[in-house]
Backbone as CSV, one residue per row, in Angstrom:
resi,resn,N_x,N_y,N_z,CA_x,CA_y,CA_z,C_x,C_y,C_z
1,MET,12.196,60.214,-19.727,10.811,59.781,-19.842,10.397,59.815,-21.310
2,ILE,9.498,58.970,-21.684,8.991,58.908,-23.014,7.659,59.498,-23.059
3,TYR,7.347,60.315,-24.033,6.034,60.915,-24.131,5.435,60.520,-25.466
4,TYR,4.166,60.323,-25.482,3.445,60.039,-26.704,2.462,61.216,-26.993
5,GLN,2.319,61.566,-28.238,1.326,62.546,-28.697,-0.005,61.839,-28.807
6,THR,-1.058,62.389,-28.191,-2.346,61.790,-28.309,-3.069,62.423,-29.537
7,THR,-4.225,61.835,-29.908,-4.933,62.358,-31.035,-5.447,63.772,-30.872
8,ASN,-5.703,64.174,-29.616,-6.166,65.533,-29.425,-5.023,66.573,-29.270
9,GLY,-3.819,66.206,-29.450,-2.696,67.062,-29.372,-1.971,67.117,-28.038
10,SER,-2.592,66.519,-26.962,-1.898,66.555,-25.717,-0.846,65.477,-25.686
11,ARG,0.020,65.605,-24.619,1.070,64.635,-24.472,0.774,63.804,-23.284
12,THR,1.134,62.458,-23.430,0.918,61.658,-22.249,2.257,60.947,-21.973
13,MET,2.494,60.676,-20.748,3.753,59.984,-20.409,3.525,58.526,-20.539
14,ALA,4.517,57.845,-21.123,4.359,56.375,-21.219,4.934,55.754,-19.955
15,GLU,4.237,54.709,-19.427,4.753,54.032,-18.255,5.921,53.123,-18.638
16,PRO,6.986,53.170,-17.899,8.115,52.284,-18.258,7.671,50.761,-18.098
17,ASN,8.342,50.046,-18.895,7.993,48.534,-18.793,9.117,47.895,-17.927
18,TYR,8.844,48.021,-16.557,9.829,47.552,-15.691,9.984,45.954,-15.797
19,ALA,8.787,45.250,-15.892,8.885,43.769,-16.118,9.614,43.429,-17.317
20,GLY,9.399,44.178,-18.374,10.062,43.878,-19.628,11.574,44.182,-19.514
21,ASN,12.025,45.209,-18.732,13.393,45.459,-18.548,14.012,44.377,-17.756
22,ILE,13.321,43.870,-16.759,13.806,42.715,-15.872,13.970,41.510,-16.802
23,ILE,13.053,41.253,-17.700,13.167,40.127,-18.564,14.378,40.128,-19.406
24,VAL,14.628,41.389,-19.906,15.782,41.568,-20.784,17.067,41.297,-20.000
25,ILE,17.147,41.876,-18.775,18.313,41.658,-17.986,18.502,40.141,-17.620
26,LEU,17.404,39.512,-17.209,17.468,37.997,-16.940,17.974,37.204,-18.087
27,ALA,17.562,37.652,-19.244,17.979,36.855,-20.450,19.551,36.975,-20.657
28,ASN,20.077,38.021,-20.197,21.554,38.190,-20.363,22.441,37.689,-19.222
29,LEU,21.791,37.164,-18.159,22.596,36.613,-17.131,23.111,35.231,-17.355
30,PRO,24.175,34.922,-16.750,24.688,33.509,-16.858,23.733,32.610,-16.143
31,ASP,23.802,31.246,-16.552,22.866,30.293,-15.979,22.784,30.270,-14.409
32,PHE,24.008,30.266,-13.786,24.051,30.105,-12.352,23.409,31.239,-11.599
33,LEU,23.177,32.428,-12.280,22.442,33.527,-11.693,21.045,33.538,-12.135
34,ARG,20.807,33.193,-13.407,19.483,33.400,-14.071,18.514,32.538,-13.394
35,THR,18.844,31.240,-13.066,17.866,30.296,-12.550,17.371,30.741,-11.164
36,PRO,18.188,31.022,-10.237,17.641,31.381,-8.885,16.782,32.696,-8.926
37,ILE,17.295,33.591,-9.749,16.645,34.935,-9.770,15.315,34.739,-10.475
38,LEU,15.270,34.035,-11.580,13.961,33.734,-12.358,13.045,33.043,-11.424
39,LYS,13.503,32.117,-10.641,12.620,31.333,-9.851,11.984,32.150,-8.775
40,LYS,12.793,33.016,-8.150,12.328,34.005,-7.189,11.197,34.884,-7.777
41,ARG,11.525,35.384,-8.907,10.555,36.284,-9.629,9.273,35.562,-9.924
42,MET,9.366,34.288,-10.305,8.175,33.506,-10.651,7.359,33.300,-9.393
43,MET,7.994,33.029,-8.291,7.273,32.771,-7.051,6.562,34.043,-6.573
44,GLU,7.165,35.199,-6.863,6.507,36.506,-6.561,5.230,36.706,-7.287
45,PHE,5.184,36.063,-8.478,3.945,36.158,-9.341,2.695,35.749,-8.594
46,PHE,2.876,34.616,-7.726,1.657,34.125,-7.141,1.134,35.013,-5.877
47,GLU,2.087,36.002,-5.581,1.660,36.879,-4.352,1.045,38.133,-4.941
48,MET,1.075,38.346,-6.210,0.584,39.578,-6.820,-0.885,39.672,-6.994
49,PRO,-1.509,40.827,-6.901,-2.887,40.972,-7.140,-3.168,40.683,-8.664
50,ASP,-4.325,40.261,-9.059,-4.623,39.909,-10.395,-4.304,41.022,-11.500
51,LEU,-4.525,42.291,-11.127,-4.151,43.332,-12.025,-2.663,43.373,-12.342
52,GLU,-1.865,43.221,-11.288,-0.425,43.229,-11.485,-0.018,41.973,-12.305
53,ARG,-0.523,40.841,-12.034,-0.247,39.647,-12.780,-0.557,39.836,-14.282
54,LYS,-1.669,40.503,-14.609,-2.027,40.688,-15.963,-1.055,41.672,-16.640
55,GLN,-0.677,42.686,-15.957,0.353,43.579,-16.455,1.701,42.988,-16.605
56,LEU,2.107,42.127,-15.733,3.337,41.441,-15.858,3.267,40.526,-17.152
57,ILE,2.202,39.838,-17.285,2.096,38.896,-18.502,2.209,39.754,-19.816
58,ASN,1.414,40.830,-19.849,1.492,41.760,-20.948,2.925,42.299,-21.240
59,ASN,3.603,42.733,-20.135,4.876,43.224,-20.390,5.848,42.083,-20.881
60,ALA,5.702,40.908,-20.434,6.546,39.810,-20.838,6.223,39.477,-22.297
61,LEU,5.055,39.446,-22.663,4.654,39.236,-24.055,5.110,40.340,-24.954
62,GLU,5.233,41.531,-24.457,5.703,42.692,-25.230,7.170,42.643,-25.405
63,ALA,7.882,42.197,-24.249,9.368,42.246,-24.304,10.018,41.081,-24.984
64,GLY,9.320,39.867,-24.902,9.909,38.684,-25.492,10.406,38.786,-26.826
65,PRO,9.638,39.275,-27.842,10.112,39.353,-29.171,11.277,40.343,-29.395
66,THR,11.497,41.257,-28.473,12.510,42.224,-28.648,13.912,41.738,-28.112
67,ILE,13.891,40.579,-27.440,15.151,40.033,-26.958,15.799,39.221,-28.098
68,PRO,17.144,39.382,-28.336,17.722,38.541,-29.353,17.492,37.110,-28.988
69,PHE,17.171,36.312,-30.050,16.703,34.975,-29.824,17.610,34.118,-29.064
70,PRO,18.911,34.102,-29.252,19.714,33.254,-28.442,19.621,33.514,-26.946
71,ASN,19.412,34.811,-26.594,19.259,35.162,-25.166,17.836,34.734,-24.737
72,PHE,16.828,34.984,-25.569,15.544,34.534,-25.252,15.431,33.052,-25.056
73,ALA,16.085,32.291,-25.865,16.087,30.801,-25.860,16.580,30.416,-24.491
74,LYS,17.721,30.962,-24.010,18.207,30.555,-22.680,17.260,30.859,-21.606
75,LEU,16.626,32.080,-21.692,15.685,32.449,-20.681,14.431,31.585,-20.705
76,PHE,13.886,31.325,-21.871,12.719,30.479,-22.001,12.954,29.065,-21.557
77,LYS,14.097,28.474,-21.917,14.360,27.110,-21.417,14.483,27.104,-19.961
78,THR,15.131,28.086,-19.379,15.225,28.076,-17.865,13.807,28.201,-17.254
79,TRP,13.021,29.066,-17.858,11.609,29.246,-17.369,10.815,27.996,-17.425
80,LEU,10.923,27.249,-18.507,10.240,25.932,-18.599,10.749,24.962,-17.634
81,GLU,12.069,24.931,-17.496,12.641,23.895,-16.481,12.233,24.235,-15.044
82,ILE,12.227,25.515,-14.748,11.656,25.921,-13.394,10.140,25.484,-13.327
83,LEU,9.410,25.732,-14.304,7.910,25.342,-14.259,7.725,23.918,-13.935
84,THR,8.618,23.119,-14.481,8.411,21.577,-14.314,8.654,21.239,-12.833
85,THR,9.346,22.112,-12.004,9.589,21.807,-10.651,8.541,22.371,-9.727
86,LEU,7.587,23.209,-10.309,6.588,23.794,-9.441,5.389,22.846,-9.237
87,PRO,4.670,22.951,-8.232,3.475,22.159,-8.071,2.447,22.446,-9.172
88,GLU,1.654,21.490,-9.516,0.709,21.587,-10.644,-0.189,22.899,-10.602
89,ASP,-0.566,23.199,-9.400,-1.569,24.407,-9.239,-0.758,25.672,-9.677
90,GLN,0.455,25.822,-9.268,1.196,26.963,-9.591,1.588,26.972,-11.095
91,ARG,2.008,25.815,-11.576,2.344,25.709,-13.030,1.121,26.056,-13.783
92,SER,-0.009,25.531,-13.463,-1.351,25.790,-14.199,-1.723,27.274,-14.140
93,GLY,-1.455,27.818,-12.918,-1.794,29.219,-12.719,-1.026,30.119,-13.591
94,LEU,0.276,29.906,-13.741,1.096,30.640,-14.586,0.850,30.522,-16.051
95,PHE,0.723,29.198,-16.441,0.305,28.961,-17.878,-1.013,29.590,-18.160
96,SER,-1.966,29.478,-17.280,-3.314,29.982,-17.491,-3.266,31.512,-17.751
97,ALA,-2.531,32.179,-16.950,-2.433,33.624,-17.193,-1.958,33.971,-18.551
98,TYR,-0.921,33.238,-19.132,-0.474,33.457,-20.428,-1.500,33.058,-21.492
99,VAL,-2.097,31.900,-21.283,-3.106,31.397,-22.180,-4.297,32.360,-22.350
100,ASP,-4.718,32.836,-21.216,-5.885,33.766,-21.170,-5.558,34.985,-21.921
101,GLU,-4.355,35.566,-21.724,-4.073,36.811,-22.439,-3.894,36.571,-23.936
102,ILE,-3.245,35.412,-24.338,-3.043,35.071,-25.707,-4.354,34.743,-26.415
103,SER,-5.238,34.085,-25.731,-6.508,33.735,-26.348,-7.379,34.960,-26.563
104,GLU,-7.155,36.022,-25.695,-7.933,37.204,-25.885,-7.251,38.041,-27.011
105,HIS,-5.884,38.084,-27.122,-5.204,38.836,-28.034,-4.182,37.951,-28.739
106,PRO,-4.610,37.084,-29.728,-3.680,36.125,-30.334,-2.519,36.787,-31.104
107,GLN,-2.783,38.034,-31.509,-1.672,38.711,-32.312,-0.411,38.898,-31.403
108,LYS,-0.476,38.847,-30.139,0.678,38.894,-29.230,1.572,37.774,-29.450
109,LEU,1.105,36.643,-29.876,1.995,35.403,-29.981,2.655,35.415,-31.381
110,ILE,2.011,36.073,-32.327,2.527,36.060,-33.729,3.943,36.682,-33.879
111,THR,4.263,37.652,-33.023,5.568,38.236,-33.109,6.654,37.392,-32.593
112,PHE,6.373,36.280,-31.997,7.448,35.434,-31.430,7.951,34.481,-32.477
113,ASN,9.110,33.989,-32.419,9.678,32.975,-33.207,9.108,31.619,-32.703
114,LEU,7.955,31.223,-33.188,7.273,30.045,-32.649,8.069,28.777,-33.011
115,ASP,8.705,28.682,-34.150,9.517,27.460,-34.470,10.641,27.295,-33.462
116,GLY,11.258,28.506,-33.194,12.343,28.496,-32.301,11.922,28.048,-30.877
117,ILE,10.741,28.579,-30.446,10.155,28.188,-29.154,9.939,26.777,-29.040
118,LEU,9.412,26.196,-30.166,9.114,24.714,-30.180,10.468,23.947,-30.021
119,GLU,11.530,24.454,-30.720,12.797,23.788,-30.658,13.355,23.781,-29.237
120,ILE,13.163,24.867,-28.562,13.511,25.038,-27.159,12.853,23.921,-26.257
121,PHE,11.505,23.864,-26.424,10.733,22.912,-25.798,11.195,21.434,-26.058
122,LEU,11.544,21.225,-27.274,11.963,19.886,-27.676,13.382,19.525,-27.073
123,LEU,14.141,20.510,-26.647,15.367,20.271,-25.931,15.273,19.783,-24.532
124,LEU,14.077,19.871,-23.948,13.812,19.345,-22.655,13.731,17.859,-22.709
125,ASP,14.075,17.256,-21.599,13.989,15.787,-21.605,12.494,15.384,-21.690
126,ASN,12.196,14.110,-22.006,10.771,13.656,-22.227,9.917,13.939,-20.990
127,GLU,10.422,13.673,-19.814,9.597,13.859,-18.632,9.184,15.259,-18.428
128,LYS,10.118,16.230,-18.691,9.770,17.654,-18.577,8.801,18.051,-19.663
129,GLN,8.996,17.580,-20.884,8.013,17.796,-21.949,6.621,17.310,-21.606
130,ASN,6.554,16.142,-21.033,5.237,15.671,-20.698,4.569,16.397,-19.611
131,ILE,5.355,16.903,-18.563,4.748,17.710,-17.540,4.181,19.009,-18.083
132,ILE,4.930,19.684,-18.998,4.461,20.925,-19.620,3.331,20.646,-20.563
133,SER,3.301,19.574,-21.333,2.260,19.255,-22.333,0.933,19.030,-21.493
134,GLN,1.005,18.270,-20.489,-0.122,17.938,-19.732,-0.849,19.117,-19.135
135,SER,-0.052,20.012,-18.561,-0.500,21.230,-17.948,-1.198,22.134,-18.966
136,VAL,-0.449,22.349,-20.098,-1.001,23.234,-21.164,-2.317,22.595,-21.724
137,LYS,-2.307,21.298,-21.989,-3.454,20.607,-22.601,-4.670,20.835,-21.720
138,LYS,-4.551,20.631,-20.392,-5.657,20.822,-19.507,-6.298,22.224,-19.621
139,ILE,-5.411,23.176,-19.631,-5.802,24.564,-19.675,-6.609,24.879,-20.995
140,ILE,-5.967,24.392,-22.131,-6.659,24.618,-23.427,-7.904,23.840,-23.540
141,ASP,-7.944,22.620,-23.019,-9.244,21.820,-23.110,-10.279,22.550,-22.403
142,ASN,-10.005,23.346,-21.303,-11.013,23.969,-20.495,-11.437,25.319,-20.995
143,LEU,-10.860,25.827,-22.099,-11.174,27.091,-22.614,-12.540,27.022,-23.323
144,GLU,-13.211,28.126,-23.321,-14.465,28.132,-24.190,-14.175,27.989,-25.597
145,ASP,-15.041,27.505,-26.478,-14.719,27.129,-27.828,-14.154,28.334,-28.613
146,GLU,-14.668,29.449,-28.484,-14.176,30.616,-29.360,-12.748,31.015,-29.005
147,ARG,-12.500,31.041,-27.626,-11.113,31.407,-27.221,-10.101,30.316,-27.636
148,LYS,-10.529,29.016,-27.546,-9.688,27.870,-27.941,-9.438,27.980,-29.445
149,ARG,-10.477,28.243,-30.230,-10.278,28.397,-31.675,-9.277,29.502,-32.051
150,ARG,-9.403,30.691,-31.367,-8.430,31.787,-31.643,-6.999,31.431,-31.238
151,LEU,-6.931,30.756,-30.194,-5.528,30.370,-29.698,-4.876,29.344,-30.732
152,LEU,-5.705,28.341,-31.021,-5.164,27.240,-31.855,-4.830,27.787,-33.341
153,LEU,-5.518,28.868,-33.755,-5.200,29.431,-35.088,-3.749,29.991,-35.110
154,VAL,-3.163,30.413,-33.984,-1.876,31.034,-33.998,-0.793,30.009,-33.597
155,ILE,-1.095,28.891,-33.078,-0.228,27.861,-32.711,0.039,26.985,-33.883
156,PRO,1.309,26.921,-34.379,1.635,26.043,-35.514,1.190,24.541,-35.321
157,ASP,0.792,23.912,-36.382,0.283,22.527,-36.210,1.416,21.621,-35.657
158,ASN,2.666,21.855,-35.995,3.666,20.957,-35.471,3.830,21.175,-33.990
159,ALA,3.671,22.419,-33.429,3.675,22.631,-32.053,2.488,21.941,-31.373
160,GLN,1.310,21.956,-31.956,0.167,21.393,-31.409,0.338,19.838,-31.336
161,ALA,1.023,19.237,-32.324,1.240,17.826,-32.309,2.249,17.472,-31.195
162,HIS,3.361,18.258,-31.038,4.329,17.948,-30.027,3.759,18.242,-28.534
163,LEU,2.820,19.158,-28.470,2.223,19.469,-27.167,1.061,18.540,-26.910
164,LYS,0.662,17.790,-27.886,-0.375,16.776,-27.776,-1.776,17.417,-27.513
165,PHE,-2.101,18.475,-28.331,-3.443,18.992,-28.212,-3.922,19.338,-29.599
């Protein structure tokens, strides 16, 4: 167990980042295992209560930058490819959860290799890129102005151009 010292001198136990650990494990799996396991985990997301969804998103955003980029790239590409196979409402629901968290806390995105993430997106075929772009664009267009502004400040211009927003 990991303990943290609080400001008043007491100790508090840190909650393990199970979702983050799962993400790290998934990133290290071969493709033939990663895709079905990741798809199953993604489908479980839609059955979770909102509080668990939010925690899962936070854990993923926390774990992502700690994964060696070649492993993260494989995982992220698989995630995007699976997303393009989901119905629009599920794809939007998952993207919305990430966009909501990042627009509230844009600093969470800064620790990622955003240029590398864009390169992964650009490896997708045009049809898959369009599916992702359209979903993300709708979500961002529907954000309130201040949240949209905060989000767009941390997304590089070249990524905004490729995502068409």
